[in-house]
VMD Tcl script that draws the C-alpha trace (Angstrom):
set ca {
  {-26.94 8.08 -23.48}
  {-30.27 8.44 -21.70}
  {-31.20 11.71 -19.99}
  {-34.69 12.44 -18.70}
  {-35.64 15.54 -16.74}
  {-38.93 16.46 -15.11}
  {-39.35 20.07 -13.94}
  {-35.70 20.18 -12.82}
  {-34.82 23.07 -10.55}
  {-31.15 23.26 -9.66}
  {-30.10 23.81 -6.10}
  {-27.14 26.00 -5.17}
  {-24.37 25.95 -2.63}
  {-26.22 28.72 -0.82}
  {-28.87 26.20 0.13}
  {-26.71 24.58 2.79}
  {-28.82 26.18 5.51}
  {-32.17 25.26 4.00}
  {-34.22 22.21 4.96}
  {-33.15 18.87 3.51}
  {-36.55 18.62 1.82}
  {-35.57 21.59 -0.37}
  {-32.06 20.39 -1.24}
  {-31.46 18.99 -4.73}
  {-29.48 15.75 -4.53}
  {-27.80 14.01 -7.46}
  {-27.35 10.40 -6.39}
  {-24.83 8.76 -8.71}
  {-22.84 5.60 -9.24}
  {-19.94 4.64 -11.51}
  {-18.70 1.38 -12.93}
  {-15.00 1.26 -13.74}
  {-12.23 -0.98 -15.05}
  {-10.58 -1.16 -11.62}
  {-10.21 0.46 -8.23}
  {-7.59 3.17 -8.83}
  {-8.78 6.52 -10.15}
  {-5.27 7.25 -11.39}
  {-4.88 4.03 -13.35}
  {-8.34 2.83 -14.34}
  {-11.24 4.30 -16.31}
  {-15.01 4.79 -16.07}
  {-17.20 2.36 -18.05}
  {-20.67 3.58 -16.97}
  {-22.32 6.53 -15.22}
  {-25.76 6.44 -13.66}
  {-27.36 9.31 -11.73}
  {-30.75 10.22 -10.30}
  {-31.72 13.79 -9.40}
  {-34.12 14.05 -6.45}
  {-35.60 16.77 -4.23}
  {-38.13 16.43 -1.44}
  {-38.43 12.69 -2.04}
  {-39.38 13.22 -5.70}
  {-37.35 12.10 -8.71}
  {-36.60 15.06 -11.01}
  {-34.53 13.30 -13.65}
  {-32.15 10.49 -14.52}
  {-28.84 10.32 -16.35}
  {-27.38 7.07 -17.65}
  {-24.73 6.11 -20.21}
  {-22.07 3.58 -20.96}
  {-18.58 5.00 -21.43}
  {-15.80 3.75 -23.69}
  {-12.83 3.45 -21.29}
  {-10.30 3.38 -24.12}
  {-8.75 0.18 -22.78}
  {-9.92 -3.45 -22.61}
  {-12.18 -4.23 -19.67}
  {-10.56 -6.91 -17.47}
  {-12.46 -10.23 -17.54}
  {-13.14 -10.22 -13.79}
  {-14.69 -6.75 -14.09}
  {-16.92 -7.94 -16.94}
  {-18.02 -10.87 -14.81}
  {-18.81 -8.51 -11.91}
  {-20.68 -5.82 -13.85}
  {-21.83 -7.58 -17.01}
  {-20.25 -4.76 -19.06}
  {-18.13 -6.09 -21.92}
  {-15.82 -4.57 -24.52}
  {-18.51 -5.12 -27.15}
  {-21.04 -3.11 -25.14}
  {-18.80 -0.06 -24.81}
  {-17.34 -0.19 -28.33}
  {-19.89 2.32 -29.67}
  {-20.25 4.29 -26.43}
  {-18.95 7.87 -26.09}
  {-15.64 8.50 -24.38}
  {-15.47 10.19 -21.02}
  {-14.38 13.47 -22.64}
  {-17.82 13.66 -24.28}
  {-19.82 12.35 -21.32}
  {-18.21 14.41 -18.57}
  {-19.61 17.84 -19.57}
  {-23.14 16.42 -19.74}
  {-22.82 14.82 -16.31}
  {-21.36 17.98 -14.75}
  {-24.23 20.00 -16.20}
  {-26.75 17.47 -14.87}
  {-25.19 17.77 -11.39}
  {-24.61 21.54 -11.47}
  {-25.66 23.24 -8.23}
  {-26.70 19.98 -6.55}
  {-25.37 18.01 -3.60}
  {-23.69 14.80 -4.74}
  {-24.60 11.54 -3.04}
  {-22.89 8.18 -3.51}
  {-22.39 4.94 -1.63}
  {-18.70 4.97 -0.65}
  {-18.51 8.45 -2.13}
  {-14.72 8.70 -1.96}
  {-14.44 6.09 -4.71}
  {-16.92 7.65 -7.14}
  {-15.96 11.28 -6.49}
  {-12.30 10.32 -6.87}
  {-12.94 9.03 -10.40}
  {-14.92 12.16 -11.30}
  {-12.09 14.39 -10.04}
  {-9.53 12.37 -11.99}
  {-11.62 12.69 -15.16}
  {-11.98 16.45 -14.63}
  {-8.23 16.84 -14.15}
  {-7.52 14.79 -17.29}
  {-9.84 16.88 -19.46}
  {-9.14 20.35 -18.15}
  {-12.22 20.88 -15.97}
  {-11.97 22.33 -12.46}
  {-12.55 19.76 -9.72}
  {-16.19 19.54 -8.59}
  {-16.86 21.57 -5.46}
  {-20.31 20.14 -4.72}
  {-21.18 19.20 -1.16}
  {-20.93 15.42 -0.86}
  {-22.99 13.00 1.22}
  {-21.76 9.42 1.68}
  {-24.53 6.93 2.47}
  {-21.95 4.52 3.90}
  {-20.96 7.06 6.56}
  {-24.62 7.86 7.28}
  {-25.51 4.18 7.64}
  {-22.67 3.59 10.09}
  {-23.93 6.42 12.25}
  {-27.62 5.51 12.14}
  {-27.85 1.70 11.97}
  {-27.02 -0.93 14.53}
  {-25.34 -4.26 13.85}
  {-28.62 -6.00 14.59}
  {-30.30 -4.10 11.78}
  {-27.49 -4.40 9.24}
  {-24.46 -6.69 9.71}
  {-22.55 -4.45 7.29}
  {-23.07 -1.31 5.26}
  {-22.76 -2.73 1.77}
  {-25.25 -1.34 -0.70}
  {-26.81 -4.75 -1.30}
  {-27.39 -5.19 2.44}
  {-28.99 -1.76 2.87}
  {-31.07 -2.14 -0.29}
  {-32.65 -5.28 1.15}
  {-33.77 -3.16 4.11}
  {-34.91 0.00 2.36}
  {-35.34 -0.51 -1.39}
  {-37.26 -2.62 -3.87}
  {-34.39 -2.18 -6.35}
  {-31.68 -4.83 -6.15}
  {-28.15 -3.51 -6.84}
  {-26.47 -5.41 -9.68}
  {-23.24 -3.44 -10.28}
  {-24.87 -1.46 -13.07}
  {-24.62 2.25 -12.52}
  {-28.20 3.49 -12.95}
  {-29.72 0.55 -11.10}
  {-27.33 1.02 -8.18}
  {-28.00 4.78 -8.14}
  {-31.76 4.11 -7.92}
  {-31.20 1.76 -4.98}
  {-28.99 4.39 -3.30}
  {-31.82 6.93 -3.61}
  {-34.09 4.70 -1.52}
  {-31.30 4.14 1.00}
  {-30.66 7.90 1.22}
  {-34.32 8.72 1.88}
  {-34.58 6.05 4.59}
  {-31.43 7.30 6.31}
  {-32.50 10.96 6.13}
  {-35.78 10.02 7.77}
  {-33.88 8.39 10.64}
  {-31.50 11.33 10.91}
  {-34.50 13.58 11.53}
  {-35.07 11.88 14.88}
  {-31.58 13.14 15.88}
  {-32.53 16.75 15.09}
  {-30.89 16.72 11.65}
  {-33.01 18.88 9.31}
  {-30.52 20.76 7.10}
  {-27.55 19.73 5.01}
  {-25.24 21.62 7.34}
  {-26.61 19.69 10.31}
  {-26.30 16.45 8.34}
  {-22.61 17.00 7.60}
  {-21.94 17.96 11.20}
  {-23.82 14.88 12.39}
  {-21.58 12.52 10.40}
  {-18.48 14.18 11.82}
  {-19.43 14.18 15.48}
  {-17.48 11.92 17.83}
  {-19.11 8.70 18.91}
  {-20.34 8.42 22.52}
  {-17.33 6.17 23.25}
  {-14.95 8.82 21.90}
  {-16.51 11.55 24.05}
  {-16.63 9.34 27.14}
  {-12.93 8.40 26.93}
  {-11.36 11.78 26.31}
  {-9.83 11.59 29.78}
  {-7.42 8.90 28.52}
  {-5.38 11.65 26.81}
  {-5.03 13.85 29.91}
  {-1.79 12.33 31.24}
  {-0.08 11.99 27.85}
  {2.93 14.35 27.58}
  {3.54 16.78 24.72}
  {6.73 15.08 23.55}
  {7.84 12.83 20.68}
  {7.29 9.14 21.18}
  {5.03 6.13 20.83}
  {1.52 5.63 22.21}
  {-0.09 2.28 22.93}
  {-3.87 1.86 23.32}
  {-4.47 -1.08 25.68}
  {-7.53 -3.09 26.67}
  {-8.58 -4.02 30.20}
  {-6.08 -6.92 30.26}
  {-3.20 -4.67 29.24}
  {-2.95 -6.16 25.74}
  {-1.99 -3.66 23.01}
  {-4.85 -2.76 20.68}
  {-3.10 -0.15 18.56}
  {0.39 1.35 18.40}
  {1.25 4.69 16.82}
  {3.90 7.40 16.88}
  {3.94 11.18 16.88}
  {6.23 14.15 17.34}
  {3.64 15.40 19.86}
  {2.01 12.54 21.76}
  {-0.55 14.67 23.56}
  {-1.93 16.32 20.41}
  {-2.03 13.07 18.46}
  {-3.74 11.02 21.17}
  {-6.34 13.75 21.75}
  {-7.29 13.58 18.06}
  {-8.59 10.03 18.54}
  {-11.40 11.42 20.72}
  {-12.57 14.13 18.29}
  {-14.65 14.28 15.13}
  {-11.48 14.29 12.99}
  {-11.07 10.56 13.66}
  {-13.52 8.91 11.28}
  {-11.94 5.49 10.60}
  {-14.51 2.87 11.66}
  {-11.90 0.38 12.91}
  {-10.15 3.01 15.01}
  {-13.43 4.27 16.48}
  {-14.21 0.66 17.38}
  {-10.76 0.36 18.99}
  {-11.34 3.50 21.07}
  {-14.52 1.94 22.39}
  {-12.53 -1.06 23.70}
  {-9.49 0.79 25.04}
  {-9.22 1.49 28.76}
  {-5.83 3.23 28.85}
  {-3.18 4.87 26.66}
  {0.42 4.11 27.55}
  {2.86 6.78 26.30}
  {6.51 5.95 25.61}
  {8.51 9.16 25.39}
  {11.41 9.04 22.92}
  {14.40 11.32 22.54}
  {13.90 11.85 18.80}
  {11.26 11.27 16.11}
  {13.48 8.59 14.53}
  {13.58 6.67 17.79}
  {9.78 6.90 17.96}
  {9.44 5.55 14.41}
  {11.75 2.63 15.16}
  {10.09 1.81 18.47}
  {6.69 1.83 16.78}
  {7.88 -0.73 14.21}
  {9.40 -2.95 16.89}
  {6.30 -2.84 19.08}
  {3.95 -3.61 16.20}
  {6.15 -6.48 15.06}
  {6.40 -8.02 18.53}
  {2.93 -7.36 19.98}
  {0.96 -7.57 16.69}
  {-1.93 -5.32 17.87}
  {-5.08 -6.36 16.08}
  {-6.03 -2.82 15.01}
  {-2.69 -2.14 13.30}
  {-2.69 -3.22 9.68}
  {0.86 -2.45 8.60}
  {4.19 -3.94 9.77}
  {2.51 -6.62 11.91}
  {4.28 -9.59 10.41}
  {7.88 -8.71 9.48}
  {8.77 -12.39 9.86}
  {6.59 -13.35 6.90}
  {9.01 -12.03 4.29}
  {10.75 -14.57 2.05}
  {14.21 -14.83 0.53}
  {15.76 -16.30 -2.58}
  {18.62 -18.51 -1.44}
  {21.55 -19.87 -3.42}
  {21.95 -23.09 -1.48}
  {25.24 -24.32 -0.04}
  {25.64 -27.79 -1.58}
  {27.87 -29.42 -4.24}
  {25.58 -28.21 -7.03}
  {23.73 -25.16 -5.60}
  {20.25 -24.17 -6.73}
  {17.89 -21.28 -6.07}
  {15.34 -21.92 -3.33}
  {12.62 -19.73 -1.79}
  {13.04 -19.75 2.01}
  {11.67 -17.88 5.03}
  {14.73 -18.10 7.29}
  {18.22 -16.65 7.05}
  {20.93 -19.06 8.20}
  {24.64 -18.68 8.84}
  {25.48 -21.35 6.27}
  {27.54 -19.49 3.71}
  {24.66 -19.41 1.23}
  {23.85 -16.41 -0.92}
  {20.58 -14.54 -0.28}
  {18.46 -12.08 -2.24}
  {15.55 -10.29 -0.60}
  {13.48 -9.63 1.34}
  {10.43 -10.28 -0.85}
  {6.92 -9.49 0.30}
  {5.48 -12.68 -1.20}
  {6.48 -16.08 -2.50}
  {5.18 -15.10 -5.92}
  {7.53 -12.11 -6.17}
  {10.47 -14.33 -5.15}
  {9.56 -16.89 -7.80}
  {9.29 -14.15 -10.43}
  {12.78 -12.88 -9.55}
  {14.12 -16.43 -9.65}
  {12.70 -16.92 -13.15}
  {14.40 -13.68 -14.24}
  {17.70 -14.81 -12.80}
  {17.50 -18.14 -14.64}
  {17.44 -16.21 -17.91}
  {20.99 -14.97 -17.25}
  {22.54 -17.86 -15.32}
  {22.00 -21.53 -16.34}
  {21.64 -22.96 -12.85}
  {19.81 -26.23 -12.44}
  {16.11 -25.85 -11.67}
  {15.44 -29.27 -10.18}
  {15.12 -29.79 -6.42}
  {16.98 -33.11 -6.15}
  {20.19 -33.26 -4.15}
  {23.09 -34.12 -6.46}
  {26.23 -35.62 -4.90}
  {29.67 -34.24 -5.65}
  {30.43 -37.28 -7.77}
  {27.66 -38.83 -9.83}
  {27.78 -42.62 -10.04}
  {25.64 -45.11 -11.92}
  {23.55 -45.53 -8.81}
  {22.96 -41.78 -8.29}
  {22.75 -40.75 -11.94}
  {19.36 -39.40 -13.10}
  {17.99 -38.60 -16.52}
  {18.33 -34.94 -17.46}
  {15.22 -32.83 -17.90}
  {14.19 -30.90 -20.99}
  {16.25 -27.88 -19.93}
  {19.44 -29.76 -20.73}
  {18.26 -30.33 -24.28}
  {17.48 -26.62 -24.59}
  {20.96 -25.67 -23.41}
  {19.57 -24.09 -20.24}
  {21.30 -26.55 -17.88}
  {24.59 -28.46 -18.00}
  {22.93 -31.63 -16.64}
  {25.11 -32.25 -13.58}
  {22.55 -34.92 -12.60}
  {23.88 -37.08 -15.46}
  {27.50 -36.31 -14.66}
  {27.93 -34.24 -17.81}
  {29.06 -31.22 -15.79}
  {31.63 -31.30 -13.01}
  {31.37 -29.31 -9.80}
  {34.17 -27.03 -11.04}
  {32.39 -26.35 -14.32}
  {29.10 -25.77 -12.54}
  {30.87 -23.53 -10.03}
  {31.40 -20.89 -12.73}
  {27.62 -20.44 -12.91}
  {27.37 -20.36 -9.12}
  {29.87 -17.52 -8.93}
  {27.95 -15.66 -11.65}
  {24.65 -16.22 -9.83}
  {26.01 -14.88 -6.56}
  {27.40 -11.85 -8.34}
  {24.09 -10.94 -9.99}
  {22.31 -11.52 -6.68}
  {24.59 -9.28 -4.65}
  {26.61 -6.92 -6.86}
  {25.76 -6.62 -10.54}
  {22.19 -6.72 -11.87}
  {23.33 -5.91 -15.41}
  {23.51 -9.47 -16.84}
  {19.94 -10.26 -15.76}
  {18.65 -6.94 -17.07}
  {20.36 -7.42 -20.44}
  {19.14 -11.02 -20.81}
  {15.51 -10.17 -20.03}
  {15.63 -7.05 -22.16}
  {16.86 -9.09 -25.14}
  {14.17 -11.71 -24.59}
  {11.45 -9.03 -24.36}
  {12.64 -7.55 -27.63}
  {12.43 -10.96 -29.35}
  {8.97 -11.58 -27.99}
  {7.78 -8.14 -29.07}
  {9.07 -8.70 -32.58}
  {7.01 -11.90 -32.66}
  {4.01 -9.91 -31.35}
  {3.93 -12.01 -28.16}
  {3.23 -8.96 -26.05}
  {1.65 -10.70 -23.06}
  {4.73 -12.89 -22.61}
  {6.95 -9.81 -22.92}
  {4.87 -8.06 -20.25}
  {5.25 -11.08 -17.95}
  {9.04 -10.91 -18.42}
  {8.93 -7.19 -17.66}
  {7.20 -7.90 -14.34}
  {9.75 -10.61 -13.50}
  {12.57 -8.20 -14.23}
  {10.93 -5.54 -12.05}
  {10.62 -8.00 -9.16}
  {14.30 -8.88 -9.43}
  {15.69 -5.36 -9.96}
  {13.66 -3.70 -7.24}
  {14.52 -6.25 -4.57}
  {18.16 -6.31 -5.66}
  {18.35 -2.51 -5.37}
  {16.62 -2.62 -1.99}
  {18.98 -5.29 -0.62}
  {22.08 -3.45 -1.81}
  {20.80 -0.27 -0.21}
  {20.12 -2.09 3.07}
  {23.47 -3.88 2.97}
  {25.33 -0.61 2.55}
  {24.29 0.23 6.12}
  {23.95 -3.19 7.74}
  {27.59 -3.98 6.94}
  {28.80 -1.06 9.09}
  {29.61 -2.09 12.71}
  {28.97 1.41 14.04}
  {27.89 4.76 12.67}
  {27.15 7.94 14.61}
  {25.18 10.68 12.83}
  {23.67 13.98 13.93}
  {21.08 16.43 12.61}
  {20.43 20.03 13.72}
  {17.15 20.93 15.41}
  {15.31 24.23 15.03}
  {16.23 25.39 18.55}
  {19.99 24.88 18.15}
  {20.16 21.42 19.70}
  {21.28 18.29 17.82}
  {19.65 14.90 17.36}
  {22.34 12.23 17.65}
  {21.90 8.55 16.76}
  {24.13 5.52 17.14}
  {23.52 2.88 14.47}
  {25.03 -0.60 14.61}
  {24.66 -3.06 11.73}
  {21.61 -1.14 10.50}
  {19.92 -1.16 13.92}
  {19.23 1.94 16.01}
  {21.30 1.35 19.14}
  {20.92 4.71 20.88}
  {19.32 8.14 20.44}
  {19.82 11.40 22.25}
  {19.55 15.17 22.01}
  {22.73 17.18 22.56}
  {22.07 20.50 24.34}
  {22.82 23.74 22.57}
  {26.43 24.79 23.00}
  {27.55 21.45 24.47}
  {30.85 19.95 23.38}
  {30.08 17.06 21.02}
  {32.94 14.69 21.93}
  {31.96 13.80 25.52}
  {28.28 13.65 24.55}
  {28.94 11.24 21.66}
  {31.30 9.16 23.82}
  {28.63 8.82 26.52}
  {25.93 7.97 23.98}
  {28.01 5.23 22.33}
  {29.10 3.84 25.69}
  {25.48 3.36 26.78}
  {24.19 2.21 23.40}
  {22.68 -1.24 22.90}
  {25.16 -4.01 22.24}
  {24.29 -5.46 18.84}
  {25.44 -8.94 17.86}
  {24.94 -9.34 14.10}
  {23.24 -12.40 12.71}
  {23.40 -13.91 9.23}
  {22.21 -12.46 5.95}
  {21.77 -8.95 4.51}
  {19.77 -7.67 7.53}
  {21.73 -9.15 10.44}
  {20.43 -7.05 13.34}
  {17.10 -5.38 12.49}
  {14.09 -5.70 10.24}
  {14.24 -4.23 6.77}
  {11.67 -1.54 7.64}
  {13.75 -0.31 10.59}
  {16.90 -0.05 8.51}
  {15.00 1.76 5.78}
  {13.67 4.26 8.35}
  {17.25 4.96 9.41}
  {18.40 5.31 5.80}
  {15.65 7.85 5.09}
  {16.76 9.86 8.10}
  {20.43 9.65 7.10}
  {19.55 10.95 3.63}
  {17.47 13.87 4.92}
  {18.87 17.44 4.62}
  {21.33 18.56 7.26}
  {22.37 15.14 8.61}
  {26.10 14.88 9.32}
  {28.20 11.77 9.81}
  {30.17 11.94 13.08}
  {31.79 8.49 13.09}
  {31.78 5.62 10.58}
  {33.56 2.30 11.02}
  {34.45 1.08 7.55}
  {32.92 2.45 4.37}
  {29.38 3.38 3.40}
  {28.93 2.65 -0.29}
  {26.86 0.89 -2.96}
  {28.13 -1.47 -5.70}
  {29.33 0.39 -8.79}
  {27.24 -1.86 -11.06}
  {24.39 -2.10 -8.56}
  {20.69 -2.31 -9.30}
  {19.83 1.23 -8.22}
  {20.53 2.71 -11.66}
  {18.37 0.02 -13.29}
  {15.56 0.50 -10.79}
  {15.13 4.07 -12.01}
  {14.58 2.76 -15.55}
  {12.08 0.19 -14.29}
  {10.17 2.80 -12.28}
  {10.01 5.19 -15.23}
  {8.68 2.39 -17.44}
  {5.84 1.63 -15.05}
  {5.05 5.31 -14.60}
  {4.64 5.56 -18.35}
  {2.34 2.53 -18.37}
  {0.32 3.76 -15.41}
  {0.44 0.30 -13.81}
  {2.43 -1.84 -11.42}
  {3.28 -5.55 -11.34}
  {1.53 -7.88 -8.93}
  {-0.97 -5.26 -7.79}
  {-3.55 -7.11 -5.74}
  {-7.07 -6.15 -6.65}
  {-9.17 -5.15 -3.69}
  {-12.91 -4.81 -3.97}
  {-14.56 -1.46 -3.56}
  {-15.30 -1.07 0.15}
  {-18.90 -1.24 1.24}
  {-20.26 -2.08 -2.23}
}
mol new
graphics top color blue
foreach p $ca { graphics top sphere $p radius 0.5 }
foreach p [lrange $ca 0 end-1] q [lrange $ca 1 end] { graphics top cylinder $p $q radius 0.2 }
display resetview
């Protein structure tokens, strides 16, 4: 650990009204093993204390994270397991850092990331969360710099403009570069009349000129539940959202509370806001999903491509196999899904193979194998993992037993797959092959979670019609008609009204729903899940149900709870895509 201090004089929170030149800033940077403060750990802390443009002291130390540093992180930062082996743990470093920063204003580039890790460390070691004022140089740069000056607000880009120190993903070096960036930005902020920390924080929160200029777009929006659509001059949707109070929500886009850069950019392009009033919040949520899926507004990030999900299909042929497909067909095949990615579907398929010895080749095998159509069996036959129908060693009837078993574990009973993978993981662990056991654990999680999700969806999508109601605070009732998992109608029954004629009228005018093939025959999975969440909320009552609403007795839901608890204990998740720290 290296700590140097020169005539340090701590600032206090009372200094918020004093000139910026008299504020003590602690500019700091962290290196970590990943991007999640809840799951990953700090590997290095670097901080520089400055006041009035003068460096008062520096703080720098490596930190033993207590876990191996992922290879890609070592490549990025240059920090290896060997380097941190003799370093102090965060429990020893944290008090020294907090003392170094006591009474100062914290500054970081993308401060939410670094402060988040500090707060997580404080919570883990019994310290109160830091209450220092925080300045984010990313936010300042976005307010003060034009695209011509800086194409982006990454630290490396800004350091080329304002600093002689080149950031290299080492904490103290990056903190020194951030000091130069901070001083340059504060100098520019002075030309906008920003001279105190209070003025600086207010400056970063003020609406953009575009936001102020377009406040009139919210004037005609009603105070009712529904969906709002920001549109450009051609009438194309830019952004779709929902709210229980359209007027209040749309107004917030033109105030300082809206700080998302993409959304502020969207507001600058928008020329109108089109409100769509809905009878109930559930209808608004469903309409939002449908509009985003159909219009694909470029400023919406979630739910834009519901058609990109994939399925695991048990093909309909003489010797069925498991295939990853993007389309549901009315062909009598079995389906498991939806999966968010091909990789997840392949992982679930591998798990299923452990319990059911289906063939894994992609060749089409005729019902009767002749000398002309016979092929040599692959290695799986020799391992007893396939009956080799390609060589004629297994008849369609014999193979059909495995097909029935596969369809059962796909649709009704996840137990055989769970037991098979669990037994394999135990064998691998006994042989100390822990990485392979962890890979099997992730495959099992992919299978169990999607199986539980599909069974939950199917419990509703198999019902031709359901009518449900929920009480409102003012004595009225929200009433919804659901057909094959799709919201067909929504209405609000007045207080004191007789329910029978109201429900009859609502069902008579509801959308006619013709079910298609597969587990989600009439709506996207997200829509059906929205409806399920509403149905499971307190106070909802079933008015009419055609058929039964149930889950399989041996379904995957009970196993999903075990999977989720296991990952909670590990503090990790399978297939988590690593995203780089923004603006670094």
